[in-house]
C-alpha positions as CSV (number, residue, x, y, z in Angstrom):
1,M,113.8,101.3,106.1
2,Q,114.0,101.9,109.8
3,F,111.5,101.9,112.5
4,D,111.2,104.1,115.4
5,D,113.0,101.8,118.2
6,D,110.5,103.0,120.9
7,A,107.2,101.9,119.3
8,D,105.4,99.2,120.2
9,L,104.6,96.1,118.1
10,D,100.9,94.4,117.5
11,T,101.9,91.1,117.4
12,S,98.2,90.3,117.5
13,E,98.2,91.0,113.7
14,V,100.7,87.9,112.9
15,Q,99.7,84.6,113.5
16,D,103.1,82.3,114.1
17,V,102.7,78.7,112.9
18,R,105.8,77.8,112.2
19,G,106.6,74.3,113.1
20,S,103.2,73.4,113.6
21,R,101.6,70.6,111.6
22,I,98.6,71.2,108.9
23,P,95.5,69.8,110.3
24,G,93.2,67.5,108.3
25,G,94.7,66.1,104.8
26,R,97.9,66.6,103.3
27,A,98.7,69.4,100.5
28,T,99.1,67.8,97.0
29,V,102.1,70.0,95.8
30,G,105.7,68.8,97.0
31,G,109.2,69.5,96.3
32,G,111.1,69.2,93.0
33,A,109.3,69.7,89.6
34,A,106.1,69.6,91.2
35,A,106.7,72.4,93.5
36,L,108.6,74.6,90.8
37,I,105.6,74.4,88.9
38,A,103.3,75.6,91.7
39,L,105.9,78.5,92.5
40,L,105.7,79.6,89.0
41,L,101.6,79.8,88.9
42,G,101.3,80.6,92.3
43,L,103.9,83.6,93.0
44,F,102.2,86.4,94.3
45,F,98.8,85.0,92.8
46,G,96.8,86.6,95.3
47,V,94.3,83.9,95.7
48,G,94.2,80.7,97.8
49,P,95.4,77.4,96.6
50,D,92.4,76.2,96.2
51,Q,92.6,78.1,92.8
52,L,95.8,76.6,91.9
53,G,94.6,72.7,92.4
54,L,96.9,72.4,95.5
55,S,93.9,72.1,97.9
56,S,94.1,69.1,100.3
57,G,90.3,68.2,99.2
58,D,88.9,68.8,102.4
59,D,85.8,70.4,102.7
60,E,87.0,73.2,105.0
61,P,90.8,73.1,106.0
62,A,91.3,75.0,108.8
63,A,94.3,77.5,109.1
64,T,96.6,75.6,112.1
65,A,96.0,77.4,115.7
66,S,98.9,79.1,116.9
67,S,99.7,80.6,120.3
68,L,101.8,83.1,118.8
69,A,104.4,82.4,121.5
70,Q,107.6,83.4,119.0
71,V,106.8,86.4,117.9
72,Q,105.1,87.7,121.1
73,Q,108.4,86.6,123.1
74,T,110.9,88.3,120.7
75,C,108.9,91.0,118.8
76,R,108.0,94.1,121.1
77,T,109.5,97.0,119.8
78,G,110.6,98.8,116.7
79,R,114.1,98.3,118.0
80,D,113.2,94.8,117.8
81,A,112.2,95.1,113.9
82,N,115.3,96.8,113.2
83,A,117.2,93.6,114.1
84,K,115.1,90.5,113.7
85,E,113.6,89.5,110.5
86,D,110.3,88.0,111.6
87,C,109.8,91.4,113.8
88,R,110.4,93.7,110.9
89,I,107.4,91.5,109.1
90,V,105.4,92.4,112.4
91,A,106.0,95.8,111.9
92,V,105.5,96.1,108.0
93,V,102.0,94.6,108.8
94,N,101.4,96.8,111.5
95,S,102.6,99.9,109.4
96,V,100.3,98.8,106.1
97,Q,97.4,98.0,108.3
98,D,97.7,101.5,110.0
99,F,97.6,103.1,106.5
100,W,94.9,101.2,105.0
101,D,92.7,102.0,108.1
102,Q,93.2,105.3,107.8
103,E,92.8,105.3,104.0
104,F,89.6,103.8,104.2
105,E,88.1,106.1,107.4
106,R,89.6,108.9,105.0
107,R,87.3,107.6,102.3
108,S,84.5,107.0,104.8
109,G,84.7,103.6,104.3
110,T,85.8,100.8,107.2
111,Y,88.9,98.8,106.6
112,T,88.9,95.0,108.2
113,R,92.3,94.2,109.7
114,S,93.6,91.1,108.1
115,P,96.3,89.1,110.1
116,T,99.5,87.5,108.4
117,V,100.3,83.6,109.1
118,L,103.9,82.7,109.6
119,F,104.3,79.5,108.4
120,G,106.8,76.8,107.6
121,N,106.8,74.4,104.6
122,Q,102.9,73.6,104.8
123,V,99.7,75.3,106.1
124,G,96.3,74.5,106.3
125,T,93.9,77.8,105.2
126,A,90.4,78.0,104.2
127,C,91.1,77.9,100.8
128,G,92.9,74.4,101.2
129,A,96.3,73.1,102.3
130,A,99.3,74.6,100.4
131,T,103.1,74.2,100.5
132,S,105.8,76.8,100.4
133,A,106.3,76.3,97.0
134,V,103.0,78.4,96.2
135,G,104.7,81.5,97.6
136,P,103.2,84.4,99.7
137,F,99.6,84.4,99.1
138,Y,96.3,86.2,100.0
139,C,93.2,83.7,101.4
140,P,90.0,85.2,100.6
141,A,87.8,82.7,101.9
142,D,89.8,83.5,105.5
143,R,91.0,86.8,104.7
144,K,94.7,86.1,105.9
145,V,98.0,86.5,104.2
146,Y,100.4,83.4,104.3
147,L,103.9,83.7,104.1
148,D,107.3,81.5,104.6
149,L,110.0,83.7,105.3
150,G,112.3,81.2,103.6
151,F,110.5,82.9,100.4
152,F,112.8,85.9,100.8
153,E,115.7,83.9,100.3
154,E,114.5,81.9,97.3
155,L,113.6,85.9,95.8
156,R,117.1,86.8,96.3
157,T,119.2,83.3,94.9
158,R,116.5,82.1,93.1
159,F,114.9,84.9,91.4
160,G,118.0,87.5,91.5
161,A,116.2,90.2,93.1
162,S,119.4,92.3,95.2
163,G,116.9,91.5,98.3
164,G,116.8,93.5,101.6
165,P,114.4,94.9,103.9
166,F,112.0,96.7,101.7
167,A,112.1,94.1,99.1
168,Q,110.5,91.8,101.9
169,A,108.2,94.8,102.6
170,Y,106.9,95.0,98.8
171,V,106.1,91.4,99.2
172,V,103.9,91.9,102.2
173,A,102.3,95.3,101.1
174,H,101.4,93.5,97.8
175,E,99.5,91.0,99.6
176,Y,97.9,93.4,101.6
177,G,96.8,95.2,98.3
178,H,94.6,92.1,97.5
179,H,93.3,92.3,100.8
180,V,92.2,95.8,99.8
181,Q,91.0,94.5,96.5
182,D,89.2,91.8,98.4
183,L,87.2,94.6,100.6
184,M,86.4,96.7,97.9
185,G,85.1,93.6,95.4
186,T,87.7,93.9,92.9
187,L,89.8,90.8,93.8
188,S,87.2,88.3,92.2
189,R,87.9,89.9,88.9
190,S,91.1,87.8,88.6
191,Q,88.9,84.3,89.2
192,D,87.7,84.2,85.3
193,G,90.0,81.2,84.8
194,R,91.9,83.6,81.8
195,T,95.4,84.3,81.4
196,G,97.3,86.6,79.0
197,A,98.8,90.1,79.3
198,T,95.4,92.0,79.2
199,S,93.7,89.5,81.5
200,N,92.2,90.5,84.6
201,A,94.3,88.1,86.6
202,V,97.4,90.5,85.3
203,R,95.2,93.8,86.1
204,V,94.4,92.6,89.6
205,E,98.3,91.7,90.3
206,L,99.7,95.2,89.0
207,Q,96.9,96.8,90.8
208,A,98.1,95.3,94.2
209,D,101.8,96.4,93.1
210,C,100.3,99.9,92.6
211,Y,98.6,99.6,96.3
212,A,102.1,98.6,97.7
213,G,103.6,101.5,96.0
214,V,100.6,104.0,97.7
215,W,101.6,102.6,101.2
216,A,105.4,102.9,100.7
217,H,104.4,106.7,99.6
218,H,102.5,107.5,103.1
219,A,104.9,105.0,105.3
220,T,106.9,107.8,107.0
221,T,103.6,109.6,107.6
222,T,101.4,107.2,108.7
223,N,101.1,107.4,112.7
224,D,101.3,104.5,114.8
225,E,98.3,104.0,117.4
226,S,100.9,103.5,120.0
227,T,102.7,106.5,119.7
228,G,101.1,108.8,117.7
229,R,104.3,108.7,115.4
230,P,105.3,106.9,112.2
231,L,106.6,103.1,112.7
232,I,108.3,103.7,109.9
233,T,111.0,106.5,110.0
234,S,113.1,106.4,107.1
235,L,112.8,104.9,103.7
236,T,115.8,105.7,101.2
237,D,115.9,105.7,97.6
238,A,118.1,102.7,97.9
239,D,115.1,101.1,99.7
240,I,112.8,101.7,96.7
241,R,115.2,100.4,94.3
242,D,115.2,97.3,96.1
243,G,111.2,97.3,96.0
244,L,111.2,97.9,92.3
245,D,114.1,95.3,91.6
246,A,112.1,92.5,93.2
247,A,109.1,93.7,91.5
248,A,110.8,93.0,88.4
249,A,112.3,89.8,89.6
250,V,108.8,88.3,89.6
251,G,107.6,89.6,86.5
252,D,106.1,86.7,84.0
253,D,108.7,87.5,81.2
254,R,111.7,87.3,84.0
255,I,110.5,84.0,85.4
256,Q,109.4,82.4,82.1
257,E,112.8,83.4,80.2
258,R,114.5,81.8,83.5
259,Y,112.8,78.5,83.6
260,Q,111.5,78.1,80.3
261,G,113.9,79.9,78.0
262,R,111.0,81.7,76.2
263,V,108.5,84.2,77.0
264,T,104.7,83.6,76.1
265,P,102.9,86.5,77.1
266,E,99.3,84.4,76.4
267,S,100.1,82.4,79.9
268,W,100.7,85.6,82.1
269,T,99.2,86.3,85.3
270,H,100.9,88.8,86.9
271,G,102.9,90.9,84.1
272,S,106.1,92.0,82.8
273,A,108.9,92.9,85.1
274,K,108.4,96.5,83.3
275,Q,104.5,96.5,84.0
276,R,105.2,95.4,87.9
277,Q,107.7,98.2,88.1
278,Q,105.2,100.8,86.6
279,W,102.5,100.4,88.7
280,F,104.7,99.9,91.9
281,Y,106.0,103.2,91.1
282,E,102.8,104.8,89.8
283,G,101.7,104.3,93.4
284,Y,104.9,105.5,95.2
285,R,105.1,108.5,93.2
286,T,101.2,109.7,93.3
287,G,100.4,108.2,96.7
288,D,96.8,108.0,95.2
289,M,94.9,104.8,95.1
290,A,92.4,106.2,92.5
291,R,95.4,106.5,89.9
292,C,95.8,102.4,90.7
293,N,92.9,101.7,87.9
294,T,94.7,99.1,85.9
295,F,91.2,98.1,84.4
296,R,91.1,101.1,82.0
């Protein structure tokens, strides 16, 4: 995956609170076994930590204020995105939101942009306080994506994914798939408390995978506002394989087999490795969000 060296990055879409302390209260999940349980439950859950019992108990925990200093100073152009991980995340967020902005407009709708919050160890959100153990998540209460960059190393070392820049892009695009669902009113279908291979929770996650694939299909043809040219200049077959590999690595069956030694489909919340790959590839193959109806 390569970015246009001369493109200007919009750092206003990424809030960098790494190194900050969360305000008001504490996250109730720490390290060790509790962290692992939270990770297994929360990985790509798509909703805020309050749904997982991770809230600090405050009525209105606010996201930590950020000066954006780090990403603003170091992430200015596509050249920076080609060289630095956090700048790459900025560029992916820009590309994903450019695409959905244009797609909603094409469908006579209005897309509301959502910032990504980069944090380390723990963060306060409108959905409650959470630690990095929850994994990447989207909070519908403040319409923000939350991401600890350390997760990408976990994805490779703990979950066995091959890694790579596009594996990271897949994770980001998946979370923005949840934002799209929130805007369209479908995200709430996952919050009925049910689990299992055919549950709404799984169907919502698979649809977010499909939406990530739709963005990938259009990534090299979605023009950036600053240049009128695509921000992403190339995606290779190897990039897509990395994305598919990451999708499989976080399948419920793969995670359960690795950490439980058995597969229990009745407790699934995200879908199997095969399903996650299938729906990401369906979005990528067709480029049509209408083909992402996982509820049929």
